matplotlib code that plots the C-alpha trace (Angstrom):
import matplotlib.pyplot as plt

x = [62.6, 60.1, 57.8, 58.6, 57.2, 56.6, 58.3, 61.0, 59.9, 56.1, 54.2, 50.9, 48.5, 48.7, 52.0, 55.2, 55.6, 52.3, 50.4, 52.3, 51.5, 47.8, 47.5, 49.2, 46.8, 43.8, 45.1, 45.6, 42.2, 40.6, 42.7, 41.5, 37.9, 38.0, 39.7, 37.1, 34.1, 31.7, 33.6, 31.7, 32.0, 32.9, 29.3, 28.2, 31.3, 30.7, 31.9, 30.4, 27.1, 26.7, 23.6, 24.0, 21.4, 20.8, 20.1, 17.3, 15.6, 12.3, 10.9, 9.3, 12.7, 12.4, 14.9, 13.7, 15.7, 15.2, 12.4, 10.8, 8.2, 5.6, 6.2, 7.4, 10.7, 12.5, 13.7, 11.1, 9.7, 10.7, 7.6, 7.8, 8.6, 5.6, 4.8, 6.2, 4.0, 2.3, 3.0, -0.1, -1.8, -1.2, -4.0, -4.3, -4.7, -8.5, -9.0, -6.7, -8.6, -11.5, -10.0, -9.5, -10.3, -10.5, -8.3, -6.9, -8.5, -5.0, -3.9, -3.7, -5.0, -6.3, -3.8, -5.6, -2.4, -1.2, -4.3, -6.6, -6.5, -5.5, -1.8, -1.7, 1.5, 1.0, 4.7, 4.8, 6.3, 4.0, 3.5, 5.5, 2.2, 1.0, -0.7, -1.6, -4.5, -3.7, -5.6, -5.2, -7.4, -10.2, -12.4, -11.5, -14.3, -12.9, -9.5, -10.8, -12.5, -9.3, -7.4, -9.9, -11.5, -15.2, -16.1, -16.2, -17.5, -14.7, -14.8, -14.1, -14.2, -10.9, -10.4, -11.3, -8.4, -7.5, -8.8, -6.0, -5.7, -6.9, -3.9, -2.4, -3.1, -0.6, -0.3, 0.9, 3.6, 4.4, 6.6, 9.5, 9.5, 9.4, 12.5, 13.9, 12.3, 8.8, 6.3, 3.0, 1.4, -2.2, -2.0, -2.4, -3.6, -3.9, -0.6, 1.6, 3.9, 5.7, 7.2, 10.0, 11.4, 14.4, 14.0, 15.0, 13.6, 14.4, 12.5, 13.4, 12.4, 9.3, 8.1, 8.9, 6.9, 3.9, 4.2, 4.5, 1.4, -0.6, 0.6, 1.8, 1.4, -2.3, -2.5, -0.9, -3.3, -6.4, -4.9, -7.2, -5.3, -6.7, -3.9, -3.8, -2.1, -5.0, -8.2, -11.2, -13.2, -10.4, -7.8, -4.1, -3.1, 0.2, 1.7, 3.8, 6.2, 8.8, 11.8, 13.3, 16.3, 15.6, 18.9, 20.3, 17.1, 16.2, 13.0, 10.9, 11.8, 11.2, 7.8, 6.8, 8.0, 5.9, 2.9, 3.4, 3.6, 0.4, -1.4, -0.4, 0.4, 3.1, 6.3, 8.7, 11.1, 14.6, 17.2, 19.7, 21.6, 21.0, 23.9, 24.5, 27.6, 25.6, 22.8, 24.1, 23.8, 20.3, 19.4, 20.6, 18.1, 15.3, 16.2, 16.0, 12.7, 11.3, 12.7, 11.1, 7.7, 7.4, 4.5, 2.3, 2.3, 1.5, 0.9, 3.9, 5.7, 8.1, 9.6, 10.1, 12.9, 12.8, 13.5, 11.4, 12.5, 11.0, 7.8, 6.8, 4.0, 2.1, 0.0, 3.1, 5.0, 2.2, 2.4, 6.0, 5.1, 2.6, 4.8, 8.1, 9.1, 9.0, 12.1, 15.8, 14.9, 15.8, 14.4, 15.5, 18.2, 21.2, 24.8, 27.5, 31.2, 30.5, 33.8, 34.6, 35.3, 38.1, 36.9, 33.7, 30.2, 30.2, 33.8, 34.4, 38.1, 37.6, 36.5, 39.6, 38.3, 38.4, 34.8, 31.7, 29.8, 26.5, 23.9, 20.7, 20.5, 19.3, 16.6, 14.2, 14.3, 12.2, 13.6, 12.0, 11.5, 13.8, 16.8, 15.9, 15.8, 19.1, 20.7, 19.2, 20.2, 23.8, 24.1, 23.0, 25.6, 28.3, 29.2, 28.2, 30.1, 28.2, 30.2, 29.4, 26.9, 23.9, 23.0, 26.5, 27.1, 24.1, 25.6, 28.9, 27.1, 25.1, 27.9, 28.0, 24.6, 21.8, 19.9, 18.5, 19.2, 16.6, 17.5, 14.8, 15.6, 12.2, 13.6, 15.1, 17.7, 19.5, 20.4, 19.2, 22.5, 20.9, 20.1, 22.6, 20.3, 16.7, 14.3, 10.9, 10.0, 11.4, 12.6, 10.5, 13.4, 13.9, 10.3, 8.6, 5.0, 5.8, 8.6, 8.1, 10.3, 11.9, 14.5, 16.0, 12.7, 11.7, 8.4, 6.8, 8.3, 6.6, 3.3, 3.6, 4.3, 1.5, -1.0, 0.0, -0.5, -3.9, -4.9, -3.9, -2.3, 1.2, 3.8, 5.0, 3.7, 4.3, 2.1, -0.7, -0.4, -0.5, -3.5, -5.2, -4.7, -6.0, -9.0, -9.8, -9.4, -11.7, -14.2, -14.1, -14.5, -17.4, -19.1, -18.5, -19.9, -22.9, -23.7, -23.5, -25.8, -28.3, -28.3, -28.8, -31.7, -33.4, -33.2, -31.6, -29.8, -27.2, -24.3, -21.1, -23.1, -22.3, -24.3, -22.1, -23.8, -27.3, -29.6, -31.3, -33.1, -36.6, -35.6, -36.1, -33.4, -34.4, -34.1, -33.5, -36.1, -35.5, -37.8, -35.9, -33.4, -29.8, -28.2, -26.1, -22.4, -20.6, -18.6, -14.9, -12.3, -9.4, -6.2, -3.8, -0.4, 1.2, -0.1, -2.8, -6.3, -8.3, -10.1, -13.9, -15.6, -17.0, -20.5, -20.1, -19.6]
y = [-16.1, -16.2, -19.1, -21.8, -21.0, -17.3, -14.5, -13.1, -9.4, -9.9, -8.6, -10.3, -10.5, -6.8, -5.8, -4.4, -4.3, -6.1, -3.3, -0.7, -2.5, -2.9, 0.8, 1.7, -0.4, 1.1, 4.6, 3.9, 2.4, 5.5, 7.8, 5.9, 5.9, 9.7, 10.4, 8.4, 9.8, 11.5, 10.6, 9.1, 5.4, 3.6, 2.5, 6.1, 7.7, 9.2, 12.0, 15.4, 16.0, 12.4, 10.4, 6.8, 4.1, 4.0, 7.7, 7.4, 4.5, 5.2, 3.6, 1.0, -0.1, 1.5, 3.6, 7.2, 10.2, 13.2, 15.6, 13.3, 10.6, 12.0, 15.7, 16.5, 17.3, 14.4, 16.6, 16.7, 20.1, 21.6, 22.9, 26.6, 27.1, 27.5, 31.0, 31.9, 30.8, 33.5, 33.3, 32.3, 35.1, 35.1, 35.4, 38.7, 38.9, 39.4, 36.6, 34.2, 31.1, 31.9, 31.0, 27.4, 25.5, 28.6, 29.7, 33.2, 35.0, 35.9, 32.3, 31.2, 27.7, 25.9, 23.7, 21.3, 20.1, 23.5, 25.5, 23.1, 20.9, 21.8, 21.5, 23.8, 25.9, 29.4, 29.8, 26.6, 27.4, 27.4, 24.2, 23.9, 23.4, 26.8, 28.5, 25.1, 22.7, 20.5, 17.2, 16.8, 19.8, 18.7, 17.6, 19.8, 18.4, 14.9, 16.2, 17.8, 14.6, 12.7, 15.1, 14.7, 18.1, 18.8, 19.6, 23.3, 25.0, 26.6, 30.2, 29.5, 26.4, 25.2, 26.6, 24.2, 22.7, 24.5, 22.8, 21.6, 23.3, 21.2, 19.4, 21.0, 19.2, 16.5, 17.3, 19.4, 20.1, 23.7, 25.6, 25.5, 21.7, 21.3, 20.1, 21.8, 19.1, 19.2, 18.8, 19.4, 16.3, 15.3, 13.1, 9.4, 7.7, 4.2, 4.1, 1.3, 1.3, 4.1, 3.2, 5.6, 5.4, 7.5, 8.5, 11.3, 13.4, 11.8, 9.9, 6.4, 7.3, 9.2, 6.1, 3.9, 6.2, 6.0, 2.2, 1.9, 4.1, 1.8, -1.5, -2.0, 1.7, 1.3, -1.6, 0.5, 3.4, 1.1, -1.1, -2.0, -4.5, -6.1, -5.6, -6.5, -3.1, -1.0, -0.9, -2.3, -1.4, 0.6, -1.2, -0.6, 1.5, 2.4, 5.6, 5.8, 8.7, 9.3, 11.5, 13.6, 16.0, 19.3, 21.0, 21.6, 21.1, 23.6, 25.7, 23.6, 20.3, 21.8, 23.1, 19.7, 18.0, 20.4, 19.8, 16.0, 16.6, 18.6, 16.0, 12.8, 14.2, 11.5, 13.5, 15.0, 17.5, 17.7, 20.4, 17.9, 17.3, 13.7, 11.3, 7.7, 8.4, 10.9, 8.4, 7.9, 11.6, 11.5, 8.6, 10.7, 13.4, 10.8, 9.6, 13.2, 13.7, 10.6, 12.0, 15.4, 14.1, 11.1, 12.8, 12.6, 8.8, 8.0, 4.3, 3.8, 0.4, 0.2, 2.1, 0.2, 1.6, 0.3, 1.3, 2.1, -1.0, -3.5, -5.4, -6.5, -8.5, -5.9, -8.4, -10.5, -7.4, -6.2, -9.6, -8.9, -5.4, -7.0, -9.9, -8.3, -5.9, -2.3, -1.1, -1.8, -4.1, -4.4, -7.1, -8.0, -9.9, -9.7, -9.6, -11.0, -10.6, -9.0, -8.0, -4.3, -3.4, -1.0, -0.4, 0.0, 1.3, 0.0, 0.9, 2.2, 3.2, 5.2, 2.2, 0.4, -3.1, -5.7, -6.8, -4.9, -5.4, -7.1, -5.0, -5.3, -5.2, -1.8, -3.1, -3.2, -3.6, -2.8, -0.7, 0.5, 4.3, 4.7, 3.7, 6.5, 8.9, 7.7, 8.2, 11.7, 12.9, 11.7, 12.9, 16.4, 16.3, 15.7, 12.1, 10.2, 10.4, 9.4, 6.9, 5.1, 2.3, 3.6, 0.1, -0.9, 2.4, 1.9, -1.3, 0.5, 3.1, 0.5, -1.9, -3.0, -1.5, -3.5, -3.6, -7.0, -8.0, -10.4, -12.2, -13.3, -15.1, -14.0, -10.6, -11.3, -8.7, -10.7, -9.9, -12.6, -14.3, -15.0, -11.4, -9.0, -6.1, -5.4, -8.3, -8.4, -12.1, -14.2, -17.7, -20.2, -21.3, -17.7, -17.3, -18.8, -18.2, -16.9, -14.5, -10.9, -8.8, -8.9, -6.4, -5.2, -5.2, -3.3, -1.4, -4.1, -6.7, -4.9, -5.0, -8.7, -9.7, -7.5, -9.0, -12.5, -11.6, -10.1, -13.1, -16.1, -14.7, -15.5, -13.3, -16.4, -16.7, -20.5, -20.9, -18.9, -21.0, -24.2, -23.0, -22.1, -25.5, -27.2, -25.0, -26.0, -29.6, -29.3, -27.6, -30.4, -33.0, -31.2, -31.0, -34.7, -35.6, -33.5, -35.3, -38.7, -37.4, -36.2, -39.5, -41.5, -39.2, -39.7, -43.5, -44.2, -47.4, -46.4, -48.6, -47.1, -45.0, -41.8, -40.0, -37.1, -33.9, -35.1, -32.8, -34.7, -31.8, -32.8, -36.6, -37.1, -38.1, -36.7, -39.2, -42.2, -45.0, -46.1, -49.2, -50.6, -53.4, -52.6, -52.9, -56.0, -55.8, -55.0, -57.8, -57.6, -56.8, -59.3, -57.8, -59.8, -60.0, -60.4, -57.0, -58.3, -56.9, -57.6, -60.9, -60.8, -63.0, -66.3, -66.3, -62.8, -62.3]
z = [72.2, 69.4, 69.1, 66.5, 63.1, 63.9, 62.0, 64.3, 63.6, 63.9, 66.9, 66.8, 63.9, 62.9, 64.6, 63.2, 59.4, 58.9, 60.5, 58.4, 55.2, 56.2, 56.9, 53.6, 51.7, 53.5, 52.9, 49.2, 48.8, 50.4, 48.2, 45.0, 46.2, 46.9, 43.5, 41.6, 43.5, 41.1, 37.9, 35.0, 34.6, 31.4, 30.9, 30.6, 29.1, 25.7, 23.5, 24.2, 22.4, 21.3, 22.3, 23.4, 22.9, 26.7, 26.8, 24.4, 26.2, 27.8, 30.9, 28.7, 27.4, 24.0, 22.2, 22.0, 21.2, 23.5, 22.6, 20.0, 19.6, 21.8, 20.9, 24.5, 25.9, 27.5, 30.4, 33.1, 33.8, 37.2, 39.0, 40.1, 43.7, 46.1, 47.2, 50.7, 53.5, 55.5, 59.3, 61.3, 63.2, 66.9, 69.5, 71.3, 75.0, 74.8, 72.3, 74.1, 75.0, 72.7, 69.4, 69.9, 66.8, 64.6, 61.7, 61.4, 58.5, 57.2, 56.8, 53.2, 54.0, 57.1, 58.8, 61.2, 62.8, 63.8, 64.5, 66.2, 69.3, 72.9, 72.2, 69.2, 69.2, 68.0, 67.1, 65.0, 61.5, 58.6, 56.6, 53.4, 51.6, 52.7, 49.8, 48.3, 48.8, 51.8, 51.7, 55.5, 56.0, 53.6, 56.5, 59.5, 61.7, 61.5, 62.3, 65.5, 66.6, 65.9, 68.2, 71.0, 70.6, 70.4, 66.8, 66.3, 63.1, 61.1, 60.1, 56.4, 54.2, 52.7, 49.2, 46.4, 44.5, 41.3, 38.2, 36.0, 32.7, 29.7, 28.1, 25.1, 21.8, 21.1, 17.5, 15.9, 18.5, 19.6, 17.3, 19.8, 19.7, 15.9, 14.1, 10.9, 8.7, 10.3, 7.5, 9.3, 7.8, 8.8, 11.9, 11.2, 14.3, 12.7, 10.8, 12.1, 9.0, 7.2, 3.8, 2.7, -0.8, -1.9, -5.5, -7.9, -10.7, -14.1, -16.8, -15.4, -11.8, -12.8, -14.6, -11.6, -9.3, -11.6, -11.6, -7.9, -7.3, -9.6, -8.0, -4.4, -3.7, -4.4, -2.0, 0.7, 0.2, 0.5, 3.3, 6.1, 8.2, 11.4, 13.9, 17.6, 18.2, 17.0, 19.0, 17.3, 15.2, 13.6, 11.4, 10.9, 7.9, 6.2, 4.7, 1.5, 0.9, -1.8, -1.0, -3.8, -3.7, -5.5, -5.3, -8.8, -10.7, -13.4, -13.0, -15.3, -13.6, -10.2, -11.3, -12.6, -9.4, -7.2, -9.4, -8.9, -5.1, -5.1, -7.1, -5.2, -1.7, -1.3, -2.2, 0.3, -1.2, 0.3, -0.2, -1.5, -4.7, -6.0, -6.6, -6.0, -3.9, -1.8, -1.0, 2.5, 3.2, 1.8, 4.0, 7.0, 5.9, 5.7, 9.2, 10.4, 8.7, 10.5, 13.7, 13.3, 12.2, 14.5, 16.4, 13.3, 13.7, 17.3, 16.7, 14.3, 14.8, 11.9, 9.0, 5.8, 3.6, 0.0, -3.6, -6.6, -8.6, -6.2, -5.6, -2.1, -0.6, 1.5, 3.6, 4.5, 5.5, 7.8, 9.5, 10.4, 11.6, 14.0, 15.1, 16.1, 18.8, 17.6, 19.4, 18.6, 15.7, 12.0, 9.7, 6.2, 4.2, 6.5, 5.1, 7.4, 6.8, 3.4, 1.8, 1.3, -2.3, -3.3, -6.9, -8.7, -7.9, -4.3, -3.4, 0.1, 0.4, 3.6, 5.7, 7.1, 7.8, 5.0, 5.8, 6.9, 10.1, 9.7, 7.8, 5.9, 2.1, 1.0, -1.3, 1.6, 5.3, 8.4, 11.2, 14.4, 14.6, 17.6, 15.4, 12.9, 15.9, 17.2, 13.7, 13.4, 16.9, 16.5, 12.9, 13.9, 16.8, 14.2, 15.3, 12.2, 8.9, 5.7, 3.8, 0.4, 0.5, 2.5, 3.7, 4.8, 6.6, 8.7, 9.9, 10.7, 12.7, 14.7, 15.3, 18.9, 19.6, 21.2, 17.9, 17.0, 13.4, 12.1, 8.9, 6.4, 3.1, 1.8, 1.0, -2.5, -3.2, -5.9, -9.5, -11.9, -13.1, -16.5, -17.0, -15.4, -15.1, -14.2, -14.6, -16.3, -15.9, -13.0, -13.7, -11.8, -9.6, -8.4, -7.2, -4.2, -3.3, 0.2, -0.9, 0.5, -1.8, -5.2, -6.4, -9.7, -11.6, -14.6, -14.4, -16.5, -14.1, -11.2, -13.0, -13.9, -10.3, -9.0, -11.6, -10.6, -6.9, -7.6, -9.7, -7.6, -4.4, -5.5, -7.3, -9.2, -12.8, -12.7, -9.7, -11.3, -14.5, -12.5, -10.5, -13.7, -15.2, -12.0, -12.1, -15.7, -14.8, -11.9, -14.1, -16.7, -14.0, -12.5, -15.9, -16.5, -13.1, -13.8, -17.1, -15.3, -12.6, -15.2, -17.1, -13.8, -12.9, -16.2, -15.7, -19.1, -20.0, -22.5, -23.5, -22.0, -19.5, -21.4, -24.1, -25.2, -26.1, -25.0, -23.2, -20.4, -18.8, -17.7, -17.6, -21.4, -23.8, -27.2, -30.1, -27.9, -27.4, -23.9, -24.5, -27.5, -26.9, -26.9, -30.4, -31.2, -30.8, -34.0, -35.7, -34.7, -37.4, -37.5, -38.7, -40.9, -39.3, -42.7, -43.8, -46.1, -46.2, -43.0, -43.1, -42.7, -40.2, -41.3, -42.9, -44.4, -48.2]

ax = plt.figure().add_subplot(projection="3d")
ax.plot(x, y, z, "-o")
ax.set_aspect("equal")
plt.show()
């Protein structure tokens, strides 16, 4: 009879059907474990040929695409196999007992553990380090003492370690490691910022390039910024480059463009046909160029993508470059839940979502170089499709990535609602002294902002005008105070305390008798309320 409360068919804790079920569960678990062994987990699964953000992360935690940044292949080189070890020479009968502590001449390197000491075994296999320098044999006398033997002079000293070959120059990289867009630029060891500007060859853009070179471009060329990331006494610098597509240009235009490139050394010519709808494909080429030429900028922290119709505050931008982490980071005016348009200049009918992922306004944004390398690597593998709106498509590609998107309202990407077009003079309410970037400017507008910044340290004309007024008032107050001080120094006693236009240099007031009594006060004039002629004081005719 079964015990009360027990299952009538159970036989102990693992008896009967319970044991069968337990064994089935264990067998199924083993089957699943064996089946999944060696398979790629979801964290590392990816499409063939694509590069994930984790794959391009270095040991320091930064995003780095393979075979870039330091000009070396990311795959560690496998050292060549060591040459086969020669078998140690055996003692002959007549030499047995006489060769204790000696090394056979045919041995490629002394081995203190195998060839010295009373318990040395002549049949011991050769050391795997045979043919290489063995640190344990560097002091054979000390090895013999440690084994209890009397120090015996060795027949031959250990070979000196081979001197390592001098390292190959880091830049330019070997031809096998150069990408298709490698430009062989002079190496810039102090550049922490690379400014890239997509432009084209036409009258409007040609004028803009000339304006940029004479305004904020000139500031970039002469920049000497004290940065904590550049060892003193050197200062951080920046590099400005324009990217122009040459495909489809006539011979005369192409010749003028090449002459401009030779003169200014800031043009990079791309085999690309310019169009607004093709701007995303052009930006992919620019990312690839940054990827292929990364070795020319060993201290590069950020890339700043901007346009020709902008003005930006160079010193303030350099402060952002110093402040923020130079990996997996973008800084600019961030759009969130921006609606996708179906018509017009910014239409994107191929993207299915009604709103875009977060992205930076294309007027100007900072991005760390590893993002450019990631875009270039995956684009060349065929996994990124250029869509309209080059700024929004970058957000689509990076959606779900570990990139940190840092928003700043100081990047003014707006269009002035009073003037739907490019702006020459900003309204005071649109301009703040600490703004970093202004967009949609005419070439004269860029010059005006730059002149204001050079004059008073602010891009706002209203601020400069206010500072100018305050400076004039301070100058007038200083002059008035100086006249008071001069009169007091001369010891004069002048009614009212002020003698306008009097030269008091040397303590003498010309034309004024300081000893004469003060003049009598003038008789007051009494006005007639009724509007008659003013009445004279009593006693006067």
